[in-house]
PDB file as gemmi writes it, atoms N, CA and C in Angstrom:
CRYST1    1.000    1.000    1.000  90.00  90.00  90.00 P 1                      
ATOM      1  N   UNK A   1      17.462  -2.836  -2.718  1.00  0.00           N  
ATOM      2  CA  UNK A   1      16.774  -4.151  -3.439  1.00  0.00           C  
ATOM      3  C   UNK A   1      16.482  -3.944  -4.673  1.00  0.00           C  
ATOM      4  N   UNK A   2      16.035  -2.609  -5.142  1.00  0.00           N  
ATOM      5  CA  UNK A   2      15.727  -2.404  -6.545  1.00  0.00           C  
ATOM      6  C   UNK A   2      16.852  -2.725  -7.239  1.00  0.00           C  
ATOM      7  N   UNK A   3      18.181  -2.441  -6.820  1.00  0.00           N  
ATOM      8  CA  UNK A   3      19.477  -2.615  -7.724  1.00  0.00           C  
ATOM      9  C   UNK A   3      19.732  -4.631  -7.647  1.00  0.00           C  
ATOM     10  N   UNK A   4      19.443  -4.631  -6.453  1.00  0.00           N  
ATOM     11  CA  UNK A   4      19.312  -6.447  -6.693  1.00  0.00           C  
ATOM     12  C   UNK A   4      18.496  -7.009  -7.557  1.00  0.00           C  
ATOM     13  N   UNK A   5      17.228  -6.336  -7.961  1.00  0.00           N  
ATOM     14  CA  UNK A   5      16.302  -6.878  -8.779  1.00  0.00           C  
ATOM     15  C   UNK A   5      16.849  -6.537 -10.309  1.00  0.00           C  
ATOM     16  N   UNK A   6      17.486  -5.705 -10.612  1.00  0.00           N  
ATOM     17  CA  UNK A   6      18.027  -5.390 -11.793  1.00  0.00           C  
ATOM     18  C   UNK A   6      17.723  -4.113 -12.153  1.00  0.00           C  
ATOM     19  N   UNK A   7      16.883  -3.449 -11.247  1.00  0.00           N  
ATOM     20  CA  UNK A   7      16.630  -1.855 -11.475  1.00  0.00           C  
ATOM     21  C   UNK A   7      17.722  -0.824 -11.011  1.00  0.00           C  
ATOM     22  N   UNK A   8      17.161   0.308 -11.626  1.00  0.00           N  
ATOM     23  CA  UNK A   8      18.282   1.404 -11.237  1.00  0.00           C  
ATOM     24  C   UNK A   8      17.478   2.597 -10.766  1.00  0.00           C  
ATOM     25  N   UNK A   9      18.038   3.301  -9.842  1.00  0.00           N  
ATOM     26  CA  UNK A   9      17.128   4.450  -9.123  1.00  0.00           C  
ATOM     27  C   UNK A   9      17.763   5.383  -9.868  1.00  0.00           C  
ATOM     28  N   UNK A  10      16.665   6.452 -10.756  1.00  0.00           N  
ATOM     29  CA  UNK A  10      17.364   7.287 -11.622  1.00  0.00           C  
ATOM     30  C   UNK A  10      17.559   8.709 -10.715  1.00  0.00           C  
ATOM     31  N   UNK A  11      17.009   8.848  -9.560  1.00  0.00           N  
ATOM     32  CA  UNK A  11      17.241  10.329  -8.691  1.00  0.00           C  
ATOM     33  C   UNK A  11      18.233   9.851  -7.573  1.00  0.00           C  
ATOM     34  N   UNK A  12      19.116  10.454  -7.743  1.00  0.00           N  
ATOM     35  CA  UNK A  12      20.225  10.236  -6.695  1.00  0.00           C  
ATOM     36  C   UNK A  12      19.792  11.081  -5.298  1.00  0.00           C  
ATOM     37  N   UNK A  13      20.416  10.899  -4.474  1.00  0.00           N  
ATOM     38  CA  UNK A  13      20.224  12.105  -3.115  1.00  0.00           C  
ATOM     39  C   UNK A  13      20.180  11.178  -1.909  1.00  0.00           C  
ATOM     40  N   UNK A  14      19.817  12.011  -0.950  1.00  0.00           N  
ATOM     41  CA  UNK A  14      19.755  11.777   0.721  1.00  0.00           C  
ATOM     42  C   UNK A  14      18.670  10.433   0.527  1.00  0.00           C  
ATOM     43  N   UNK A  15      18.759   9.456   1.398  1.00  0.00           N  
ATOM     44  CA  UNK A  15      17.708   8.537   1.704  1.00  0.00           C  
ATOM     45  C   UNK A  15      16.858   9.088   2.421  1.00  0.00           C  
ATOM     46  N   UNK A  16      15.381   8.483   2.176  1.00  0.00           N  
ATOM     47  CA  UNK A  16      14.349   9.026   2.854  1.00  0.00           C  
ATOM     48  C   UNK A  16      13.393   9.860   1.768  1.00  0.00           C  
ATOM     49  N   UNK A  17      12.747  10.738   2.542  1.00  0.00           N  
ATOM     50  CA  UNK A  17      11.759  11.518   1.715  1.00  0.00           C  
ATOM     51  C   UNK A  17      12.439  12.608   0.872  1.00  0.00           C  
ATOM     52  N   UNK A  18      12.268  12.859  -0.450  1.00  0.00           N  
ATOM     53  CA  UNK A  18      12.667  14.037  -1.182  1.00  0.00           C  
ATOM     54  C   UNK A  18      11.469  14.872  -1.784  1.00  0.00           C  
ATOM     55  N   UNK A  19      12.059  16.009  -1.793  1.00  0.00           N  
ATOM     56  CA  UNK A  19      10.791  16.672  -2.763  1.00  0.00           C  
ATOM     57  C   UNK A  19      11.313  16.628  -4.200  1.00  0.00           C  
ATOM     58  N   UNK A  20      10.448  16.288  -5.052  1.00  0.00           N  
ATOM     59  CA  UNK A  20      10.740  16.146  -6.525  1.00  0.00           C  
ATOM     60  C   UNK A  20      10.041  17.589  -7.340  1.00  0.00           C  
ATOM     61  N   UNK A  21      10.795  18.010  -7.936  1.00  0.00           N  
ATOM     62  CA  UNK A  21       9.906  18.834  -8.903  1.00  0.00           C  
ATOM     63  C   UNK A  21       9.611  17.865 -10.098  1.00  0.00           C  
ATOM     64  N   UNK A  22       8.415  18.817 -10.741  1.00  0.00           N  
ATOM     65  CA  UNK A  22       7.736  17.821 -11.707  1.00  0.00           C  
ATOM     66  C   UNK A  22       8.738  17.957 -13.257  1.00  0.00           C  
ATOM     67  N   UNK A  23       9.224  19.055 -13.037  1.00  0.00           N  
ATOM     68  CA  UNK A  23      10.507  19.042 -14.035  1.00  0.00           C  
ATOM     69  C   UNK A  23      11.785  17.609 -14.123  1.00  0.00           C  
ATOM     70  N   UNK A  24      11.946  17.759 -12.715  1.00  0.00           N  
ATOM     71  CA  UNK A  24      13.205  16.457 -12.483  1.00  0.00           C  
ATOM     72  C   UNK A  24      12.244  15.053 -12.535  1.00  0.00           C  
ATOM     73  N   UNK A  25      11.153  14.576 -12.436  1.00  0.00           N  
ATOM     74  CA  UNK A  25      10.396  13.652 -12.467  1.00  0.00           C  
ATOM     75  C   UNK A  25      10.465  13.295 -14.075  1.00  0.00           C  
ATOM     76  N   UNK A  26       9.595  14.521 -14.709  1.00  0.00           N  
ATOM     77  CA  UNK A  26       9.797  14.380 -16.020  1.00  0.00           C  
ATOM     78  C   UNK A  26      11.038  14.170 -16.945  1.00  0.00           C  
ATOM     79  N   UNK A  27      12.302  14.624 -16.537  1.00  0.00           N  
ATOM     80  CA  UNK A  27      13.373  14.966 -17.097  1.00  0.00           C  
ATOM     81  C   UNK A  27      14.024  13.351 -16.873  1.00  0.00           C  
ATOM     82  N   UNK A  28      13.948  12.622 -15.850  1.00  0.00           N  
ATOM     83  CA  UNK A  28      14.538  11.166 -15.549  1.00  0.00           C  
ATOM     84  C   UNK A  28      13.577   9.919 -16.652  1.00  0.00           C  
ATOM     85  N   UNK A  29      12.318  10.507 -16.734  1.00  0.00           N  
ATOM     86  CA  UNK A  29      11.647   9.601 -17.509  1.00  0.00           C  
ATOM     87  C   UNK A  29      11.485   8.051 -17.186  1.00  0.00           C  
ATOM     88  N   UNK A  30      11.455   7.839 -15.909  1.00  0.00           N  
ATOM     89  CA  UNK A  30      11.480   6.322 -15.494  1.00  0.00           C  
ATOM     90  C   UNK A  30      10.416   5.273 -16.329  1.00  0.00           C  
ATOM     91  N   UNK A  31      10.886   3.984 -16.357  1.00  0.00           N  
ATOM     92  CA  UNK A  31      10.043   3.001 -17.098  1.00  0.00           C  
ATOM     93  C   UNK A  31       9.042   2.523 -16.190  1.00  0.00           C  
ATOM     94  N   UNK A  32       9.491   2.543 -15.133  1.00  0.00           N  
ATOM     95  CA  UNK A  32       8.588   2.181 -13.850  1.00  0.00           C  
ATOM     96  C   UNK A  32       8.636   3.157 -12.540  1.00  0.00           C  
ATOM     97  N   UNK A  33       7.672   3.362 -12.178  1.00  0.00           N  
ATOM     98  CA  UNK A  33       7.661   3.853 -10.783  1.00  0.00           C  
ATOM     99  C   UNK A  33       6.964   3.374  -9.840  1.00  0.00           C  
ATOM    100  N   UNK A  34       7.708   3.101  -8.736  1.00  0.00           N  
ATOM    101  CA  UNK A  34       7.347   2.281  -7.248  1.00  0.00           C  
ATOM    102  C   UNK A  34       7.106   3.286  -6.466  1.00  0.00           C  
ATOM    103  N   UNK A  35       5.912   3.067  -5.996  1.00  0.00           N  
ATOM    104  CA  UNK A  35       5.343   3.969  -4.475  1.00  0.00           C  
ATOM    105  C   UNK A  35       5.217   2.859  -3.409  1.00  0.00           C  
ATOM    106  N   UNK A  36       5.947   3.454  -2.074  1.00  0.00           N  
ATOM    107  CA  UNK A  36       5.517   2.886  -0.961  1.00  0.00           C  
ATOM    108  C   UNK A  36       3.903   2.752  -0.990  1.00  0.00           C  
ATOM    109  N   UNK A  37       3.507   1.542   0.031  1.00  0.00           N  
ATOM    110  CA  UNK A  37       2.285   1.711  -0.052  1.00  0.00           C  
ATOM    111  C   UNK A  37       1.488   2.892   0.733  1.00  0.00           C  
ATOM    112  N   UNK A  38       2.122   3.441   1.640  1.00  0.00           N  
ATOM    113  CA  UNK A  38       1.902   4.821   2.553  1.00  0.00           C  
ATOM    114  C   UNK A  38       1.220   5.685   1.313  1.00  0.00           C  
ATOM    115  N   UNK A  39       2.250   6.060   0.303  1.00  0.00           N  
ATOM    116  CA  UNK A  39       2.210   7.385  -0.614  1.00  0.00           C  
ATOM    117  C   UNK A  39       1.188   6.708  -1.708  1.00  0.00           C  
ATOM    118  N   UNK A  40       1.381   5.506  -2.005  1.00  0.00           N  
ATOM    119  CA  UNK A  40       0.327   4.820  -3.204  1.00  0.00           C  
ATOM    120  C   UNK A  40      -1.273   5.123  -2.678  1.00  0.00           C  
ATOM    121  N   UNK A  41      -1.249   4.701  -1.454  1.00  0.00           N  
ATOM    122  CA  UNK A  41      -2.660   4.707  -0.705  1.00  0.00           C  
ATOM    123  C   UNK A  41      -3.058   6.112  -0.752  1.00  0.00           C  
ATOM    124  N   UNK A  42      -2.245   6.863  -0.349  1.00  0.00           N  
ATOM    125  CA  UNK A  42      -2.906   8.524  -0.083  1.00  0.00           C  
ATOM    126  C   UNK A  42      -3.198   9.101  -1.202  1.00  0.00           C  
ATOM    127  N   UNK A  43      -2.444   8.779  -2.344  1.00  0.00           N  
ATOM    128  CA  UNK A  43      -2.765   9.260  -3.572  1.00  0.00           C  
ATOM    129  C   UNK A  43      -3.913   8.528  -4.319  1.00  0.00           C  
ATOM    130  N   UNK A  44      -4.376   7.452  -3.987  1.00  0.00           N  
ATOM    131  CA  UNK A  44      -5.264   6.596  -4.543  1.00  0.00           C  
ATOM    132  C   UNK A  44      -5.378   5.555  -5.391  1.00  0.00           C  
ATOM    133  N   UNK A  45      -4.735   5.911  -6.745  1.00  0.00           N  
ATOM    134  CA  UNK A  45      -4.922   5.238  -7.974  1.00  0.00           C  
ATOM    135  C   UNK A  45      -3.865   5.464  -8.874  1.00  0.00           C  
ATOM    136  N   UNK A  46      -3.500   4.504  -9.776  1.00  0.00           N  
ATOM    137  CA  UNK A  46      -2.308   4.772 -10.889  1.00  0.00           C  
ATOM    138  C   UNK A  46      -2.586   6.094 -11.557  1.00  0.00           C  
ATOM    139  N   UNK A  47      -4.108   6.230 -11.830  1.00  0.00           N  
ATOM    140  CA  UNK A  47      -4.449   7.424 -12.437  1.00  0.00           C  
ATOM    141  C   UNK A  47      -4.411   8.370 -11.873  1.00  0.00           C  
ATOM    142  N   UNK A  48      -4.636   8.889 -10.872  1.00  0.00           N  
ATOM    143  CA  UNK A  48      -4.469   9.826  -9.713  1.00  0.00           C  
ATOM    144  C   UNK A  48      -2.812  10.305  -9.637  1.00  0.00           C  
ATOM    145  N   UNK A  49      -1.850   9.128  -9.671  1.00  0.00           N  
ATOM    146  CA  UNK A  49      -0.706   9.480  -9.594  1.00  0.00           C  
ATOM    147  C   UNK A  49      -0.100   9.906 -11.180  1.00  0.00           C  
ATOM    148  N   UNK A  50      -0.695   9.230 -11.964  1.00  0.00           N  
ATOM    149  CA  UNK A  50      -0.328   9.672 -13.246  1.00  0.00           C  
ATOM    150  C   UNK A  50      -0.486  11.232 -13.408  1.00  0.00           C  
ATOM    151  N   UNK A  51      -1.766  11.903 -13.056  1.00  0.00           N  
ATOM    152  CA  UNK A  51      -2.183  13.195 -13.103  1.00  0.00           C  
ATOM    153  C   UNK A  51      -1.151  14.114 -12.366  1.00  0.00           C  
ATOM    154  N   UNK A  52      -0.184  13.796 -11.489  1.00  0.00           N  
ATOM    155  CA  UNK A  52       0.416  14.623 -10.637  1.00  0.00           C  
ATOM    156  C   UNK A  52       1.743  15.293 -11.754  1.00  0.00           C  
ATOM    157  N   UNK A  53       1.769  16.600 -11.684  1.00  0.00           N  
ATOM    158  CA  UNK A  53       2.686  17.453 -12.447  1.00  0.00           C  
ATOM    159  C   UNK A  53       4.259  16.537 -12.716  1.00  0.00           C  
ATOM    160  N   UNK A  54       4.518  16.483 -13.923  1.00  0.00           N  
ATOM    161  CA  UNK A  54       5.613  15.640 -14.265  1.00  0.00           C  
ATOM    162  C   UNK A  54       5.702  14.071 -14.372  1.00  0.00           C  
ATOM    163  N   UNK A  55       4.732  13.573 -13.835  1.00  0.00           N  
ATOM    164  CA  UNK A  55       4.366  12.087 -13.757  1.00  0.00           C  
ATOM    165  C   UNK A  55       3.972  11.546 -15.279  1.00  0.00           C  
ATOM    166  N   UNK A  56       2.825  12.330 -15.735  1.00  0.00           N  
ATOM    167  CA  UNK A  56       2.075  12.024 -16.896  1.00  0.00           C  
ATOM    168  C   UNK A  56       2.995  11.785 -18.230  1.00  0.00           C  
ATOM    169  N   UNK A  57       4.333  12.671 -17.765  1.00  0.00           N  
ATOM    170  CA  UNK A  57       4.870  12.790 -19.145  1.00  0.00           C  
ATOM    171  C   UNK A  57       5.939  11.667 -19.131  1.00  0.00           C  
ATOM    172  N   UNK A  58       5.713  10.974 -18.210  1.00  0.00           N  
ATOM    173  CA  UNK A  58       7.009   9.595 -18.422  1.00  0.00           C  
ATOM    174  C   UNK A  58       6.792   8.525 -18.930  1.00  0.00           C  
ATOM    175  N   UNK A  59       7.521   7.484 -19.459  1.00  0.00           N  
ATOM    176  CA  UNK A  59       7.052   6.302 -19.869  1.00  0.00           C  
ATOM    177  C   UNK A  59       6.470   5.429 -19.033  1.00  0.00           C  
ATOM    178  N   UNK A  60       6.411   5.502 -17.591  1.00  0.00           N  
ATOM    179  CA  UNK A  60       6.138   4.662 -16.641  1.00  0.00           C  
ATOM    180  C   UNK A  60       4.529   4.898 -16.789  1.00  0.00           C  
ATOM    181  N   UNK A  61       4.072   6.187 -16.640  1.00  0.00           N  
ATOM    182  CA  UNK A  61       2.919   6.901 -16.941  1.00  0.00           C  
ATOM    183  C   UNK A  61       2.175   6.013 -18.291  1.00  0.00           C  
ATOM    184  N   UNK A  62       2.633   6.553 -19.244  1.00  0.00           N  
ATOM    185  CA  UNK A  62       2.321   6.175 -20.583  1.00  0.00           C  
ATOM    186  C   UNK A  62       1.881   4.898 -20.728  1.00  0.00           C  
ATOM    187  N   UNK A  63       2.857   3.935 -20.228  1.00  0.00           N  
ATOM    188  CA  UNK A  63       2.672   2.525 -20.325  1.00  0.00           C  
ATOM    189  C   UNK A  63       1.806   1.968 -19.015  1.00  0.00           C  
ATOM    190  N   UNK A  64       1.513   2.438 -18.430  1.00  0.00           N  
ATOM    191  CA  UNK A  64       0.671   2.048 -17.181  1.00  0.00           C  
ATOM    192  C   UNK A  64       1.692   1.261 -16.436  1.00  0.00           C  
ATOM    193  N   UNK A  65       2.709   1.786 -15.766  1.00  0.00           N  
ATOM    194  CA  UNK A  65       3.846   0.959 -14.910  1.00  0.00           C  
ATOM    195  C   UNK A  65       3.969   1.661 -13.847  1.00  0.00           C  
ATOM    196  N   UNK A  66       3.114   1.966 -13.096  1.00  0.00           N  
ATOM    197  CA  UNK A  66       3.027   2.576 -11.879  1.00  0.00           C  
ATOM    198  C   UNK A  66       2.545   1.579 -10.900  1.00  0.00           C  
ATOM    199  N   UNK A  67       3.434   1.325  -9.730  1.00  0.00           N  
ATOM    200  CA  UNK A  67       3.233   0.060  -8.789  1.00  0.00           C  
ATOM    201  C   UNK A  67       3.158   0.567  -7.429  1.00  0.00           C  
ATOM    202  N   UNK A  68       2.384  -0.276  -6.763  1.00  0.00           N  
ATOM    203  CA  UNK A  68       2.151  -0.081  -5.324  1.00  0.00           C  
ATOM    204  C   UNK A  68       3.302  -1.146  -4.571  1.00  0.00           C  
ATOM    205  N   UNK A  69       4.299  -0.708  -3.763  1.00  0.00           N  
ATOM    206  CA  UNK A  69       4.971  -1.865  -2.988  1.00  0.00           C  
ATOM    207  C   UNK A  69       4.961  -1.736  -1.665  1.00  0.00           C  
ATOM    208  N   UNK A  70       5.170  -2.827  -0.609  1.00  0.00           N  
ATOM    209  CA  UNK A  70       4.940  -2.703   0.728  1.00  0.00           C  
ATOM    210  C   UNK A  70       6.321  -2.075   1.148  1.00  0.00           C  
ATOM    211  N   UNK A  71       6.243  -1.008   1.871  1.00  0.00           N  
ATOM    212  CA  UNK A  71       7.588  -0.450   2.318  1.00  0.00           C  
ATOM    213  C   UNK A  71       8.516  -1.295   2.896  1.00  0.00           C  
ATOM    214  N   UNK A  72       7.939  -2.013   3.663  1.00  0.00           N  
ATOM    215  CA  UNK A  72       8.734  -2.800   4.832  1.00  0.00           C  
ATOM    216  C   UNK A  72       9.115  -4.034   3.817  1.00  0.00           C  
ATOM    217  N   UNK A  73       8.813  -4.221   2.820  1.00  0.00           N  
ATOM    218  CA  UNK A  73       9.435  -5.463   1.722  1.00  0.00           C  
ATOM    219  C   UNK A  73      10.465  -5.102   1.184  1.00  0.00           C  
ATOM    220  N   UNK A  74      10.922  -3.497   0.980  1.00  0.00           N  
ATOM    221  CA  UNK A  74      11.837  -3.122   0.515  1.00  0.00           C  
ATOM    222  C   UNK A  74      12.957  -2.416   1.491  1.00  0.00           C  
ATOM    223  N   UNK A  75      12.591  -2.480   2.787  1.00  0.00           N  
ATOM    224  CA  UNK A  75      13.270  -1.827   3.851  1.00  0.00           C  
ATOM    225  C   UNK A  75      13.912  -2.744   4.544  1.00  0.00           C  
ATOM    226  N   UNK A  76      13.360  -3.885   4.903  1.00  0.00           N  
ATOM    227  CA  UNK A  76      13.846  -4.804   5.896  1.00  0.00           C  
ATOM    228  C   UNK A  76      14.374  -5.846   5.226  1.00  0.00           C  
ATOM    229  N   UNK A  77      15.719  -6.506   5.829  1.00  0.00           N  
ATOM    230  CA  UNK A  77      16.151  -7.623   5.061  1.00  0.00           C  
ATOM    231  C   UNK A  77      15.417  -8.736   6.252  1.00  0.00           C  
ATOM    232  N   UNK A  78      15.347  -9.939   5.569  1.00  0.00           N  
ATOM    233  CA  UNK A  78      14.663 -11.160   6.569  1.00  0.00           C  
ATOM    234  C   UNK A  78      14.324 -12.267   5.620  1.00  0.00           C  
ATOM    235  N   UNK A  79      14.141 -13.306   6.189  1.00  0.00           N  
ATOM    236  CA  UNK A  79      13.543 -14.286   5.393  1.00  0.00           C  
ATOM    237  C   UNK A  79      13.106 -14.470   4.340  1.00  0.00           C  
ATOM    238  N   UNK A  80      12.097 -13.319   4.025  1.00  0.00           N  
ATOM    239  CA  UNK A  80      11.325 -13.259   2.710  1.00  0.00           C  
ATOM    240  C   UNK A  80      12.031 -12.154   1.406  1.00  0.00           C  
ATOM    241  N   UNK A  81      13.572 -11.830   1.855  1.00  0.00           N  
ATOM    242  CA  UNK A  81      13.921 -10.743   1.209  1.00  0.00           C  
ATOM    243  C   UNK A  81      14.241 -11.547  -0.322  1.00  0.00           C  
ATOM    244  N   UNK A  82      14.574 -12.541  -0.625  1.00  0.00           N  
ATOM    245  CA  UNK A  82      14.577 -13.115  -1.845  1.00  0.00           C  
ATOM    246  C   UNK A  82      13.566 -13.266  -2.356  1.00  0.00           C  
ATOM    247  N   UNK A  83      12.180 -13.545  -1.856  1.00  0.00           N  
ATOM    248  CA  UNK A  83      11.206 -13.462  -2.524  1.00  0.00           C  
ATOM    249  C   UNK A  83      10.339 -11.942  -3.028  1.00  0.00           C  
ATOM    250  N   UNK A  84      11.053 -11.079  -1.942  1.00  0.00           N  
ATOM    251  CA  UNK A  84      10.461  -9.500  -2.356  1.00  0.00           C  
ATOM    252  C   UNK A  84      11.448  -9.269  -3.601  1.00  0.00           C  
ATOM    253  N   UNK A  85      12.697  -9.772  -3.700  1.00  0.00           N  
ATOM    254  CA  UNK A  85      13.434  -9.523  -5.027  1.00  0.00           C  
ATOM    255  C   UNK A  85      12.862  -9.583  -5.966  1.00  0.00           C  
ATOM    256  N   UNK A  86      12.507 -11.256  -6.060  1.00  0.00           N  
ATOM    257  CA  UNK A  86      11.983 -11.524  -7.317  1.00  0.00           C  
ATOM    258  C   UNK A  86      10.506 -11.113  -7.677  1.00  0.00           C  
ATOM    259  N   UNK A  87      10.026 -10.501  -6.530  1.00  0.00           N  
ATOM    260  CA  UNK A  87       8.794  -9.938  -7.149  1.00  0.00           C  
ATOM    261  C   UNK A  87       9.097  -8.254  -7.974  1.00  0.00           C  
ATOM    262  N   UNK A  88       9.947  -7.560  -7.074  1.00  0.00           N  
ATOM    263  CA  UNK A  88      10.680  -6.394  -7.665  1.00  0.00           C  
ATOM    264  C   UNK A  88      11.310  -6.762  -9.276  1.00  0.00           C  
ATOM    265  N   UNK A  89      11.583  -8.034  -9.524  1.00  0.00           N  
ATOM    266  CA  UNK A  89      12.176  -8.233 -10.812  1.00  0.00           C  
ATOM    267  C   UNK A  89      11.129  -8.371 -11.400  1.00  0.00           C  
ATOM    268  N   UNK A  90       9.960  -8.920 -11.189  1.00  0.00           N  
ATOM    269  CA  UNK A  90       8.850  -8.962 -12.353  1.00  0.00           C  
ATOM    270  C   UNK A  90       8.242  -7.569 -12.131  1.00  0.00           C  
ATOM    271  N   UNK A  91       8.031  -6.570 -11.720  1.00  0.00           N  
ATOM    272  CA  UNK A  91       7.682  -5.360 -11.537  1.00  0.00           C  
ATOM    273  C   UNK A  91       8.417  -4.700 -12.831  1.00  0.00           C  
ATOM    274  N   UNK A  92       9.849  -4.834 -12.279  1.00  0.00           N  
ATOM    275  CA  UNK A  92      10.700  -3.637 -13.019  1.00  0.00           C  
ATOM    276  C   UNK A  92      10.756  -4.176 -14.357  1.00  0.00           C  
ATOM    277  N   UNK A  93      11.023  -5.509 -14.809  1.00  0.00           N  
ATOM    278  CA  UNK A  93      11.318  -6.224 -16.013  1.00  0.00           C  
ATOM    279  C   UNK A  93      10.087  -6.665 -17.104  1.00  0.00           C  
ATOM    280  N   UNK A  94       8.689  -6.761 -16.321  1.00  0.00           N  
ATOM    281  CA  UNK A  94       7.893  -7.194 -16.974  1.00  0.00           C  
ATOM    282  C   UNK A  94       7.475  -6.290 -18.273  1.00  0.00           C  
ATOM    283  N   UNK A  95       6.859  -6.702 -19.037  1.00  0.00           N  
ATOM    284  CA  UNK A  95       6.846  -6.292 -20.648  1.00  0.00           C  
ATOM    285  C   UNK A  95       5.458  -6.127 -20.391  1.00  0.00           C  
ATOM    286  N   UNK A  96       4.517  -4.906 -20.948  1.00  0.00           N  
ATOM    287  CA  UNK A  96       3.156  -4.845 -20.871  1.00  0.00           C  
ATOM    288  C   UNK A  96       2.922  -5.261 -22.021  1.00  0.00           C  
ATOM    289  N   UNK A  97       1.805  -5.934 -22.466  1.00  0.00           N  
ATOM    290  CA  UNK A  97       1.415  -6.225 -23.699  1.00  0.00           C  
ATOM    291  C   UNK A  97       0.201  -5.433 -23.789  1.00  0.00           C  
ATOM    292  N   UNK A  98      -0.224  -4.522 -24.894  1.00  0.00           N  
ATOM    293  CA  UNK A  98      -1.323  -4.088 -24.978  1.00  0.00           C  
ATOM    294  C   UNK A  98      -2.404  -4.385 -25.660  1.00  0.00           C  
ATOM    295  N   UNK A  99      -3.520  -4.434 -25.262  1.00  0.00           N  
ATOM    296  CA  UNK A  99      -4.728  -5.289 -25.616  1.00  0.00           C  
ATOM    297  C   UNK A  99      -5.770  -5.030 -25.043  1.00  0.00           C  
TER     298      UNK A  99                                                      
END                                                                             
């Protein structure tokens, strides 16, 4: 769905949970970081996520573009898929205005 929304996944590999090193996260330097509800809620807030090793150095953290998404909205195809892709487009392509 991320690709359908015009996004690109910067880290390729096996589907599912991946162990990511701080160096790998920093080197991919994503514009946006999307976390599923489980991971986001476990970590607590965008500020706590940005404090993780490697994350704070990314454009996503510097521009406050760390977002929570519902896992089932990304994984399951159904009647709300179109709506979910549009929501992802808004997150991925939104321009943050400082102020």
